[in-house]
C-alpha positions as CSV (number, residue, x, y, z in Angstrom):
1,M,16.1,25.7,-0.6
2,Q,18.3,23.3,1.2
3,Q,18.5,19.6,0.4
4,L,16.6,17.5,2.9
5,V,17.9,14.1,4.0
6,V,14.9,11.8,4.3
7,M,15.2,8.5,6.0
8,Q,12.7,5.9,4.6
9,L,11.6,3.5,7.3
10,R,12.7,0.4,5.4
11,N,15.5,-1.8,6.8
12,K,18.6,-1.6,4.6
13,R,18.9,-5.3,4.8
14,N,15.6,-5.8,3.0
15,L,16.2,-3.5,0.0
16,K,17.7,-6.3,-2.1
17,A,15.2,-8.9,-1.0
18,T,13.4,-11.0,-3.5
19,V,10.1,-9.8,-2.3
20,N,10.0,-6.1,-2.6
21,N,7.4,-3.4,-2.9
22,P,7.4,-1.5,-6.2
23,Y,5.4,1.4,-4.7
24,T,8.1,2.7,-2.4
25,N,10.8,2.0,-5.0
26,L,8.9,4.0,-7.7
27,L,8.1,6.8,-5.3
28,V,11.7,7.3,-4.0
29,S,13.3,7.0,-7.5
30,S,11.0,9.8,-8.7
31,L,11.9,12.3,-6.0
32,P,13.4,15.5,-7.5
33,E,17.2,15.4,-7.5
34,G,18.8,18.1,-5.5
35,R,15.8,18.6,-3.2
36,V,15.8,15.2,-1.4
37,R,18.6,12.8,-0.5
38,T,17.3,9.4,0.5
39,T,18.7,7.2,3.2
40,Y,17.3,4.0,4.8
41,F,16.7,2.9,8.3
42,S,19.2,0.6,10.0
43,W,19.1,-0.8,13.4
44,K,22.9,-0.4,13.7
45,T,22.9,3.3,12.9
46,M,19.5,4.4,14.1
47,L,21.0,6.6,16.8
48,T,23.8,8.1,14.8
49,E,22.8,8.5,11.2
50,R,21.9,12.1,10.1
51,F,18.5,12.8,8.7
52,D,16.0,15.6,8.7
53,V,12.7,13.7,8.0
54,L,11.7,10.2,8.8
55,H,9.1,8.8,6.3
56,V,7.0,6.0,7.6
57,H,4.8,3.6,5.6
58,W,4.0,0.4,7.4
59,P,5.5,0.8,10.8
60,E,4.3,-2.5,12.2
61,Q,6.5,-4.3,9.7
62,I,9.7,-2.9,11.2
63,V,9.0,-4.2,14.7
64,R,7.4,-7.6,13.9
65,H,9.2,-10.9,14.1
66,P,8.1,-14.5,14.3
67,R,9.9,-14.9,17.6
68,P,8.2,-12.9,20.3
69,L,11.3,-12.1,22.2
70,V,12.9,-10.6,19.0
71,A,9.7,-8.6,18.4
72,Q,9.8,-7.2,21.9
73,L,13.5,-6.2,21.5
74,K,12.7,-4.5,18.2
75,S,9.8,-2.6,19.7
76,A,12.0,-1.5,22.6
77,F,14.8,-0.3,20.4
78,F,12.3,1.5,18.1
79,L,10.9,3.4,21.1
80,L,14.5,4.5,21.8
81,F,14.8,5.7,18.2
82,L,11.6,7.7,18.7
83,L,13.1,9.2,21.8
84,R,16.0,10.3,19.8
85,I,13.7,11.9,17.2
86,R,11.7,13.8,19.9
87,L,14.8,15.1,21.6
88,Q,16.5,16.2,18.4
89,R,13.2,17.7,17.1
90,K,13.2,15.8,13.8
91,A,10.1,15.6,11.5
92,I,8.0,12.5,11.0
93,V,5.9,12.1,7.8
94,R,3.6,9.1,7.8
95,T,1.8,7.6,4.9
96,V,-1.4,5.9,6.0
97,H,-2.0,3.0,3.7
98,N,-4.6,1.2,5.8
99,L,-7.0,2.2,8.5
100,A,-5.3,-0.3,10.8
101,P,-2.7,-3.1,10.5
102,H,-4.3,-6.1,8.7
103,E,-3.2,-8.4,11.5
104,A,-3.4,-7.5,15.2
105,G,0.0,-7.0,16.9
106,S,1.2,-7.3,20.5
107,S,0.4,-4.8,23.2
108,L,4.0,-3.5,23.0
109,E,3.6,-3.0,19.3
110,R,0.5,-0.9,19.9
111,I,2.4,1.2,22.3
112,V,5.0,1.8,19.7
113,L,2.4,2.8,17.1
114,R,0.6,5.2,19.6
115,Q,3.9,6.9,20.4
116,L,4.6,7.2,16.6
117,D,1.2,8.8,16.1
118,R,1.8,11.3,18.8
119,Q,5.1,12.3,17.3
120,T,3.9,12.4,13.6
121,T,4.4,15.9,12.1
122,L,2.5,15.4,8.8
123,W,0.1,12.7,7.7
124,L,-0.1,11.6,4.0
125,V,-3.1,9.8,2.7
126,L,-3.6,8.0,-0.7
127,N,-7.2,9.2,-1.0
128,K,-9.5,11.8,0.6
129,S,-11.6,9.1,2.4
130,T,-8.8,8.2,4.8
131,P,-9.2,9.7,8.3
132,T,-6.2,10.8,10.3
133,A,-5.6,12.2,13.8
134,D,-5.4,15.8,12.5
135,P,-7.0,16.9,9.2
136,D,-5.1,20.2,9.3
137,R,-1.9,18.2,9.2
138,T,-2.9,15.9,6.4
139,V,-2.0,16.0,2.7
140,V,-3.5,13.8,-0.1
141,I,-0.9,12.3,-2.4
142,E,-2.4,9.5,-4.5
143,H,-0.9,6.1,-5.3
144,G,1.0,6.2,-8.6
145,H,0.7,3.8,-11.5
146,Y,2.9,0.7,-12.2
147,R,3.7,1.4,-15.9
148,D,7.3,2.2,-15.0
149,W,7.6,-1.3,-13.4
150,Y,5.5,-3.7,-15.6
151,E,5.1,-3.6,-19.4
152,E,1.6,-2.9,-20.6
153,P,0.2,-6.1,-22.3
154,P,-1.6,-6.1,-25.7
155,A,-5.3,-6.5,-25.6
156,E,-5.1,-9.7,-27.6
157,A,-3.2,-11.4,-24.7
158,T,-6.5,-11.7,-22.9
159,V,-8.0,-15.2,-22.4
160,P,-11.7,-14.8,-22.5
161,G,-13.4,-15.7,-19.3
162,R,-10.2,-15.7,-17.3
163,L,-10.5,-14.2,-13.8
164,L,-7.5,-13.4,-11.7
165,A,-6.7,-12.8,-8.0
166,F,-3.2,-12.1,-7.1
167,G,-1.0,-10.7,-4.2
168,M,-0.2,-11.8,-0.7
169,I,-3.0,-14.2,0.4
170,R,-4.2,-13.0,3.8
171,A,-7.4,-13.7,5.8
172,Y,-9.0,-10.3,5.1
173,K,-8.7,-10.7,1.4
174,G,-11.5,-13.2,1.2
175,I,-9.8,-15.5,-1.4
176,D,-11.7,-18.4,0.1
177,D,-15.0,-16.6,-0.6
178,L,-13.8,-16.1,-4.2
179,V,-13.1,-19.7,-4.8
180,S,-16.5,-20.8,-3.3
181,A,-18.3,-18.2,-5.4
182,F,-16.5,-19.2,-8.6
183,R,-17.3,-22.8,-8.1
184,S,-21.0,-21.9,-8.1
185,T,-20.8,-20.3,-11.5
186,T,-22.6,-22.1,-14.3
187,D,-20.6,-20.8,-17.2
188,H,-18.0,-23.5,-17.9
189,S,-16.0,-21.3,-20.2
190,L,-14.8,-19.3,-17.2
191,S,-11.5,-19.9,-15.4
192,L,-10.0,-18.6,-12.2
193,H,-6.3,-18.2,-11.5
194,I,-5.1,-17.4,-8.0
195,C,-1.4,-16.3,-7.7
196,G,0.3,-15.4,-4.4
197,R,1.9,-16.6,-1.3
198,P,-0.4,-17.6,1.6
199,D,0.1,-16.3,5.1
200,G,0.5,-19.8,6.4
201,D,0.2,-23.5,5.7
202,E,-3.4,-23.5,7.1
203,T,-4.5,-21.1,4.5
204,R,-2.7,-23.0,1.7
205,V,-4.4,-26.3,2.7
206,A,-7.8,-24.7,3.1
207,L,-7.7,-23.2,-0.4
208,A,-6.5,-26.4,-2.0
209,E,-9.4,-28.2,-0.4
210,L,-11.9,-25.6,-1.6
211,A,-10.6,-25.8,-5.2
212,D,-10.3,-29.6,-5.3
213,G,-12.5,-31.1,-8.0
214,D,-12.9,-28.0,-10.2
215,S,-10.5,-28.1,-13.1
216,R,-11.3,-24.5,-14.0
217,V,-9.5,-23.3,-10.9
218,K,-5.7,-23.0,-11.0
219,M,-3.7,-21.9,-7.9
220,T,0.0,-20.9,-7.7
221,L,0.4,-20.5,-4.0
222,E,3.9,-19.1,-3.8
223,F,5.8,-15.9,-4.4
224,I,5.2,-14.9,-8.1
225,P,8.2,-13.1,-9.9
226,D,7.3,-9.9,-11.7
227,D,7.6,-11.4,-15.2
228,V,5.2,-14.3,-14.4
229,L,2.8,-12.0,-12.6
230,G,2.8,-9.7,-15.6
231,N,1.8,-12.6,-17.9
232,E,-1.0,-13.6,-15.5
233,I,-2.4,-10.1,-15.5
234,A,-2.1,-9.9,-19.3
235,A,-4.1,-13.1,-19.7
236,A,-6.9,-11.9,-17.3
237,E,-10.2,-10.6,-18.7
238,A,-10.8,-9.1,-15.2
239,V,-9.0,-9.0,-11.9
240,V,-11.1,-9.8,-8.9
241,L,-10.5,-8.2,-5.4
242,P,-12.8,-10.2,-3.1
243,Y,-11.5,-8.4,0.0
244,R,-14.0,-8.4,2.8
245,E,-12.7,-5.0,3.8
246,I,-10.8,-2.6,1.4
247,H,-9.4,0.8,1.7
248,N,-6.3,1.2,-0.5
249,S,-5.1,-1.4,-2.9
250,G,-1.9,-1.6,-4.9
251,V,-3.5,-4.7,-6.7
252,A,-6.3,-2.5,-8.0
253,L,-3.8,0.1,-9.3
254,L,-1.5,-2.5,-10.9
255,A,-4.5,-4.2,-12.7
256,L,-5.7,-0.8,-14.0
257,S,-2.1,0.2,-15.0
258,M,-2.1,-2.9,-17.2
259,N,-5.5,-2.0,-18.7
260,R,-7.4,-4.8,-17.1
261,P,-10.8,-4.0,-15.4
262,I,-11.3,-4.8,-11.8
263,I,-14.2,-6.3,-9.8
264,V,-14.1,-5.1,-6.3
265,R,-16.4,-4.5,-3.2
266,R,-17.9,-1.1,-2.8
267,S,-16.4,1.1,-0.2
268,A,-15.6,4.8,0.2
269,S,-12.2,4.4,-1.5
270,T,-13.3,2.1,-4.3
271,E,-16.1,4.6,-5.2
272,L,-13.4,7.1,-5.7
273,L,-11.7,4.7,-8.1
274,E,-15.0,4.3,-9.9
275,Q,-15.4,8.1,-10.2
276,E,-11.8,8.5,-11.5
277,F,-11.6,5.7,-14.0
278,G,-15.2,5.0,-14.8
279,T,-17.6,2.0,-14.5
280,S,-16.1,0.4,-17.6
281,W,-12.9,-0.2,-15.7
282,V,-14.1,-0.5,-12.1
283,H,-17.1,-2.7,-11.4
284,L,-18.3,-2.5,-7.8
285,F,-20.4,-5.2,-6.0
286,D,-22.3,-4.5,-2.8
287,S,-23.4,-7.8,-1.2
288,D,-21.7,-11.1,-0.6
289,L,-19.6,-12.4,-3.4
290,T,-21.4,-15.2,-5.3
291,G,-21.2,-16.9,-8.6
292,A,-24.0,-14.7,-9.9
293,T,-22.1,-11.6,-8.8
294,L,-19.1,-12.7,-10.8
295,E,-21.1,-13.6,-13.9
296,H,-23.1,-10.3,-13.7
297,A,-19.8,-8.4,-13.4
298,L,-18.3,-10.0,-16.5
299,T,-21.5,-9.5,-18.5
300,T,-21.5,-5.8,-17.5
301,L,-17.8,-5.3,-18.3
302,R,-18.1,-7.0,-21.6
303,A,-20.9,-4.8,-22.7
304,A,-19.1,-1.6,-21.6
305,Q,-17.5,0.7,-24.2
306,R,-14.0,1.6,-23.0
307,P,-10.7,2.8,-24.6
308,E,-7.8,0.4,-25.0
309,R,-5.8,2.1,-22.2
310,V,-6.7,3.4,-18.8
311,D,-5.9,7.2,-18.4
312,M,-3.3,7.2,-15.7
313,S,-2.1,10.8,-16.2
314,S,-3.3,11.7,-12.7
315,R,-1.1,8.9,-11.2
316,D,2.2,10.2,-12.8
317,W,5.0,9.5,-10.4
318,T,7.0,12.7,-11.2
319,K,4.0,14.8,-10.3
320,L,3.3,12.8,-7.1
321,A,7.0,12.8,-6.1
322,S,7.1,16.6,-6.4
323,Q,4.1,16.8,-4.1
324,L,5.9,14.5,-1.7
325,A,9.0,16.7,-1.7
326,E,6.8,19.7,-0.9
327,A,5.3,17.6,2.0
328,Y,8.8,16.9,3.3
329,D,9.6,20.6,3.2
330,R,6.4,21.5,5.0
331,A,7.1,18.9,7.8
332,F,10.7,20.1,8.2
333,E,9.7,23.8,8.3
334,S,7.0,23.0,10.8
335,V,9.4,21.4,13.2
336,R,11.9,24.2,12.6
337,W,9.2,26.8,13.4
338,R,8.3,25.0,16.6
339,R,12.0,24.9,17.6
340,R,12.3,28.7,17.0
341,Q,9.1,29.3,19.0
342,E,10.5,27.2,21.9
343,R,13.8,29.1,21.8
344,H,11.9,32.4,21.8
345,V,9.9,31.4,24.8
346,L,13.1,30.3,26.7
347,R,14.8,33.6,25.9
348,T,11.8,35.6,26.9
349,T,11.5,33.7,30.2
350,A,15.2,34.1,30.9
351,N,15.1,37.9,30.2
352,R,12.1,38.3,32.6
353,S,13.9,36.5,35.3
354,K,16.8,38.9,35.3
């Protein structure tokens, strides 16, 4: 079996950035040696660098920019890159992390995403509840654990009553709902820590105003280094995901990887987490998030009998990366088969015309 060259759709310039995504790092580093060689997207070499398969995660991120003119240029150049892929019959594997981008993009960005969808060879989903354009060209490869990135904390590191919400603070995550709900709790032994960088100054100011006057709420509204985040998770009795809409969540997997139960809204995907890890680790709520919801969740989790560690054997990176390598092979062979079919049709047509 030949070694495939897989280009990850991550800009080379961003690989050493302070803010990085452990998910893609863990996945790529676990790919079987000899079967896959990894390269990364670069605007400078996008028309010349050799690769067999392009692996796409969050395509909107590669074309977005705070300056509209730069975003338009990036979108135009990416369409040129897609034209190269189509003409050279290269495979595209796309992992669908969310049902749609969390923030709406420009009309040109939507054109880029539609063209990418049309050219996608194989869809990868993180759970079976994710719809795609073609179920017959869809493979489930679950999200791996974070135990190779963060050290598991001891149980005694937990601060009783401590609730934690962490990660990039964006509108859909409902952190404002969480602060309002927490402030209505009547148990004064509870505390709430919120850690993460807001998506803008308006969000930062609004959260600060919401929390003002309640000494139980502590907010660190900035990028949190891994070691500090690890300590925050270790201290949490439970991690709260107050998202108004939720499909896949690295936050949920990170909390569970560190043996901390989660409180999260019910959805098709979170029900799958509950089935996999059990109600003692995954507490689902159905209606609006309120103080009573939080207090009931903590009472339920405290009464549950659970082991010291979450069983993450199904989320082993080596196993998942092996499945990914097979998906790359499938996409590559699919494109190669179509290329052979096209050549056969051309030869047959040419022979008939003689």
